[in-house]
N, C-alpha and C positions, 0 to 999 in steps of 0.2 A: 445535391441537397433538394432541388426541385422535385426530383423523383420521390424522395422520402416524404416530402410534404403532401404530394398527391396520394401516395400510399396511405398516409395517415388519414386523409379525408375519407378514403374508401373504407378503412377500418372503422371509423366512427359511424359511417352510414350503415354498415353491417350490424354494429352493436345497437344502433337505434331501432332498426327494423326487427332485429331478433334480440331483445333485451335478455340479460342474464339474471338468474334468480339465485338467492342464497341457498346453499346446500351444505350438508355435513361432509366437508372434504378439507384436505390440508390447505392452509394459506399458500397462495402462489406468491413467492418472493423473488424479485429480480434485484440483483446487486450489480454494482459497476465492476467489481474485481473479484477474483477467485478467493482472495484472502478474506474479504467481507463475507463471501458466500460460505466459506468454511466455518467462520465464527457464527454466522446466522444459523447454519445447520446444527451446530452444537447446542445453541440456545433453543431452537425450535423442535429438534428431534423429529418424531413422526408426525408432528402437527403442522409441519411446513414442507413445502416443495421449493427448493432454492435453485436458481440458475444465475450464472454470471454473464454479463454482456461481454466483458473482455475475457477471451479464452485463456487457458493455462499457458505459461511460458511466453507471454506476450507483453509488449510495452504499453502500459496504460496511457502514457503520454502521447503515443503515436497511433492509438487505436482509431480505426475508421469504422463508424457504424454501418450496418447493413439494413436493407429494407425489412428483413425479418425481425430486427430488433424493435421496430415499431410495434409489431404484433405482440412481442413479449411484454413491452411496457404498457400497452393499452389493455392487456388482459391481467396484469399483475394486481394483486391485492395490496402489496406493499413494494415500494422501490427504495432501496438502501444505497446511499452514496457516501463516499469518504468525506468530500468537501475539501476546503482549503485550497481550491484551485487545481486539484488533481485531475478532475474529469473535464478537460477542455472540450471534449466531444459531446458532452451531455446536454448543453443548453438548447441547441437546435432540436435535438430529439425530444426533449421534454416539452418544448414549445409546441411541437407538432401534435403531441397527444394530450396536452393540457394536464400533465402529471407533475405533482410536487414531491420530490424525494425526501425521505427522512435522512438527515445528516448524522452519521454514526459517530463522528468525531466531536460532536457538540460537548462542551465542557472541558475539553483537553486544552491546556495552555500551549499555544503553538510556539515553536522556536523561530526566531527571526533568522532568515537566511543570511549566512555569512557573519553571524554575530558570535562566533566562537562558543557555540553551545549555550549562550546566555538566553534565558527565557524572558518573554515579554508578557505583560498582563493585559494587553489590549484584547478586545473581544474578537470572535471569529468573523464578525461582519467587517472588521477593519483589516482582516488578515488575507483576504483574497489576493493572490498574486504576489504577496510580499513575504509569506511565511512558508516554511517547509511542510508539505502535506504528508510526508512519510511517517506518520505518527505511530504506525503499528510496529516499527522496529524497536520500540520500547514496550515490553510486555505490560508495564504498569499502565500505559495508555490503553492497552487492549482490555484491561479490567473495566475501564470506563466505557469502552465500546460495547462490551458484553452487557453491562447494565443498561445502556441506551437501547440496545436491540431488544432486550427482555421487556423493557417498558413499552417500546413500540409494538411488539407482538401482543402484550397484555392489553394495551389500549384497543387494539384492533379486534382481539378475540378474548374478551374478559372472562368467558366461561372457562378458559384454560390458563388463566393468569398464573395460578399457583404452579402449574407445570413448567411454564416458561421461567419463572423465578427460581424454581428448584434446579432446573437444568443449568441456569446461569451460575448459580452458586457452585454446582459441581464442576463446571468447566473452569470457573475462576480458580478453584483449588488446583487444577492441573496447570494453569498458567503461573500461579505462584510457585509451584514446584519447578517449573521450567525456569523461571526467573532466578531462583536460588541456584539451580544447576549451572546456569551461565555465569553467575557471579563466581562460583567456585572454580569454574574453568579458567578464569582469568586471575585467580588469586596469586599465582606465582610470577605474574608479569608486572614488573615495576610500573607504576603509573606514568613515570617519566618516559618510559619506552613505548607506551601505548599510542602510537602515531599511525594514522591511516591516510592513504592517498586513494582517491576513487575516481572513476571516469566521470561521474557527475554527483551532485549533492543528494545522496540517498541514505546516508548512515548517521546523520546528525543526532537523531533521537536515540539511536543505539549507542553512539559515542557518549551522549549526555548521561545515559543510564549507567554505563559501565566504565566511566572515567577514561575514555579514549579522547584523543584530539584529532579531528580531521584537519590535517595540516595543509591540504590542498586538493583541488579537483581539476581534472583535465578540462572539463567543461564547467565553467563557473555558473551553474544554474541548478535549480531543483528539477528542471525539465531536460529530458534527453534531446529535445528538439532544438535547443540552442546551439550556437556555434562558438568555438573557442576564440578568444582574443589572443593574437600572436604575442603581444607584449606580456600578457598575464601568463601565457604558457611558458615563455622564457623565464619569467620570475619563479614559476612553480618548479621548473627544472633545476634552477639554482638552489631553491629552498630544499628540494628533495636531496640534492647532493650534499648540502651543508648539514642536514639532519641525518644523512646516511640511511634514508628510508630505502628498503629493499623489496617492497611489495606494492603493487598497484591492484586494487580491487575493482573489478568491473562487473557489470550485470550480465547474466546469461542473456544471449540474444542481442547484445549491444554491438554497435559498430566498433570493431577493435582497432581501427587504423590509428586513432589518436593516442590510445594507450601504447600501441606498438611504437609510435614515433617517440613518445616520451621514454620508453624503455631503451630504444636505440641511443637516444641522447645521453642517458644516464650511464648505461653500460649493460653488457650482456648478462650480468649476473642478477638482474632484477627479475622478480617473479610477477607473472600475471595470474591472478586468482579470481575465478568466477564465483559470484554470489547471486542469490535470488533477490529480486527487488520488489516490484509491485505486483507480481503474479506468483502463484504456486506452480509446481511442476505438474505434469500429467499424472493421472491416478497411479500409474505404476512407477513413478519417479521417486527421487530422494526427498522431495519437499512437497508432498501432495496434501499436507495439512499445515495449518499455521504453526503448530507445535514442532513438526518436523522441519519446516522452513527455518524457524529460529535456531533450532539445534544445528542444522546443516551450516548455516552462516556462521554461528558462533564457533563451531568446531573448526571450520575452514580458516577463520581468522586466527584462532588460538594456535593452530598447527604451524602457522608462519613464524611464530615466536619460539618454537622449539629449538 
């Protein structure tokens, strides 16, 4: 971290000696995740150049910033972050470059972690570390994120405000279509059977939107960095047996040992199904956009109920 702070001082010195001037070029936008980057690119179109700090197919909870990230942040016109405690790595970086990010989840009512999908009306200022940050797994929340980003871009670049707002409306239409497709995908699954077990808490907003219940998680946390409690794990095993749950959903790139342990305890017929969580796939992968990400996860979940 000391090396990052020293590098930041160097970057500021360079910018002071050689100041930058306004020019007719795309806005430089740095986002914390690939999901936010894809949404921002849809809103901004050719008027923005977007890059994500966390690379594709990576765990945003465990991301370790690099010195080169200081350069990206210091040169950005806009920095977009999810908020709600997702980006634990971000505070020291932002302090180094004296940058304040725009929080794209502003206005979304956060779900209380472990509250059986019940919503809470407290503000986001009260939600840090207590609420689930995975808001994008509900497309209705992404409609709010799209509007937020369009407003952020329009405020920074008012000459192109109409273009940002038009792009946002077009993209929101695609999200609404996606949301309806996913609802139809689950139509034939009785609500009582819509039970999910995950490696950690990352599907609560998805479950809330589509009438699923997350009956348990291997790691009882919204972060992958936490460790399981043996007593809670034993209780989860018994609950899964009692409910005859036959699938455990884990994130691509996650440590599979805990889920494998649970599978062995329950029985060899249980499935381990991988889903995308806080990152998109590589550009040539199956979930390289937010729309593809949601379709992939929804279809993977629906397939386990056939």
